[in-house]
C-alpha positions as CSV (number, residue, x, y, z in Angstrom):
1,M,-16.8,24.4,24.1
2,T,-15.4,21.7,26.3
3,T,-13.3,19.1,24.6
4,P,-14.7,15.6,25.3
5,K,-12.5,13.0,26.8
6,I,-11.6,10.6,23.9
7,T,-9.3,7.7,24.7
8,F,-7.3,5.4,22.5
9,R,-8.1,1.7,22.9
10,T,-7.0,-0.4,20.0
11,V,-5.8,-0.6,16.4
12,A,-8.0,-2.9,14.3
13,I,-6.2,-5.0,11.6
14,D,-8.1,-6.5,8.7
15,T,-7.4,-10.2,8.1
16,P,-9.0,-13.3,6.5
17,D,-8.5,-15.2,9.8
18,P,-8.8,-13.0,12.9
19,N,-8.0,-15.9,15.4
20,K,-4.9,-17.0,13.6
21,L,-3.4,-13.5,13.2
22,A,-4.3,-12.6,16.8
23,Q,-2.5,-15.7,18.0
24,F,0.6,-14.8,15.9
25,Y,0.9,-11.4,17.6
26,C,0.2,-12.9,21.1
27,D,2.9,-15.4,20.5
28,L,5.3,-12.7,19.2
29,T,4.9,-10.4,22.3
30,G,3.6,-12.7,25.1
31,G,0.2,-11.1,24.8
32,K,-3.2,-12.6,25.6
33,I,-6.6,-12.8,23.9
34,L,-9.2,-10.8,25.7
35,R,-12.2,-11.7,23.7
36,A,-12.8,-13.5,20.4
37,D,-15.4,-14.7,18.0
38,D,-15.2,-15.6,14.3
39,E,-15.2,-11.9,13.1
40,W,-13.4,-10.0,15.9
41,V,-10.5,-10.7,18.3
42,E,-9.1,-8.3,20.8
43,T,-5.7,-8.8,22.3
44,E,-3.6,-7.2,25.0
45,H,0.1,-7.3,25.0
46,N,2.8,-7.4,27.7
47,D,3.0,-3.6,27.7
48,G,-0.8,-3.0,28.0
49,H,-1.3,-2.0,24.4
50,R,-4.1,-3.6,22.5
51,L,-4.4,-4.9,18.9
52,S,-7.7,-6.1,17.4
53,F,-8.2,-8.3,14.4
54,Q,-11.4,-8.1,12.2
55,L,-12.6,-10.4,9.5
56,A,-12.1,-9.0,6.0
57,T,-13.5,-11.5,3.5
58,D,-12.1,-9.3,0.6
59,F,-8.7,-8.9,2.2
60,V,-5.7,-8.3,-0.2
61,A,-2.3,-8.7,1.4
62,P,0.1,-5.7,1.2
63,T,3.0,-6.2,-1.2
64,W,5.3,-3.7,0.5
65,P,7.9,-2.6,-0.5
66,D,6.3,-3.1,-4.0
67,P,3.7,-0.3,-4.2
68,K,1.1,-2.5,-6.1
69,V,-0.8,-3.1,-2.8
70,P,0.6,-0.6,-0.3
71,Q,0.8,-1.2,3.4
72,Q,-2.2,0.1,5.4
73,M,-0.5,0.3,8.7
74,H,2.5,-1.2,10.5
75,P,3.1,-1.7,14.2
76,D,6.5,-1.1,15.7
77,F,7.7,-3.5,18.4
78,Y,10.9,-3.0,20.5
79,A,13.5,-5.5,21.6
80,C,16.9,-5.2,23.4
81,E,18.7,-7.1,20.7
82,Y,17.9,-8.3,17.2
83,G,19.1,-11.9,17.4
84,P,16.6,-13.5,19.7
85,A,13.7,-11.3,18.5
86,H,14.5,-12.1,14.9
87,E,14.6,-15.8,15.4
88,H,11.4,-15.7,17.5
89,A,9.5,-13.8,14.8
90,L,10.7,-16.1,12.0
91,S,9.8,-19.2,14.1
92,L,6.2,-17.9,14.3
93,G,5.9,-17.4,10.5
94,A,7.1,-13.9,10.0
95,K,9.2,-13.1,6.9
96,L,12.1,-10.6,6.9
97,L,11.4,-7.9,4.3
98,E,14.2,-5.5,5.0
99,D,17.2,-5.7,7.3
100,E,18.9,-2.7,8.9
101,S,21.1,-2.1,5.8
102,G,21.0,1.6,4.9
103,H,19.4,2.6,8.2
104,E,19.9,1.8,11.8
105,G,17.6,0.8,14.6
106,F,14.9,-1.4,12.9
107,R,14.1,-4.3,10.7
108,V,10.9,-4.8,8.7
109,Y,9.0,-8.1,8.7
110,A,5.7,-9.3,7.3
111,D,3.3,-11.1,9.5
112,P,1.6,-14.3,8.1
113,D,-1.0,-12.2,6.3
114,G,1.6,-9.9,4.7
115,H,1.2,-6.9,7.0
116,P,4.5,-5.2,7.6
117,F,5.7,-4.7,11.1
118,C,9.0,-3.5,12.6
119,I,11.2,-4.8,15.3
120,C,13.2,-1.8,16.6
121,L,16.2,-1.7,18.9
122,D,15.2,-0.5,22.4
123,G,17.8,1.9,23.7
């Protein structure tokens, strides 16, 4: 049996407001919106990776690190240094959840909908 060619295109993130959350991640990385409607937004980021955002009317925000509502996913982003990346993320509405205390190489943030994401040191 021949293995079919299956390619990776995007990760879809549930959100109560696809356009707002897509804009947050585009602003964070310098990305752009490829297509959008009220229920689905597809974005491409400066490294060619894609994220998509789909309307979830019953969305419940993760409460990580509290396990009451666990994270469903978390993207990792890379920066040369924390300072400017940290300030940029906070200025866009991100919230620092965990600094690098106890571990090295990454900080954990929440996006405006509560999804955790990491900013990792590149190099």
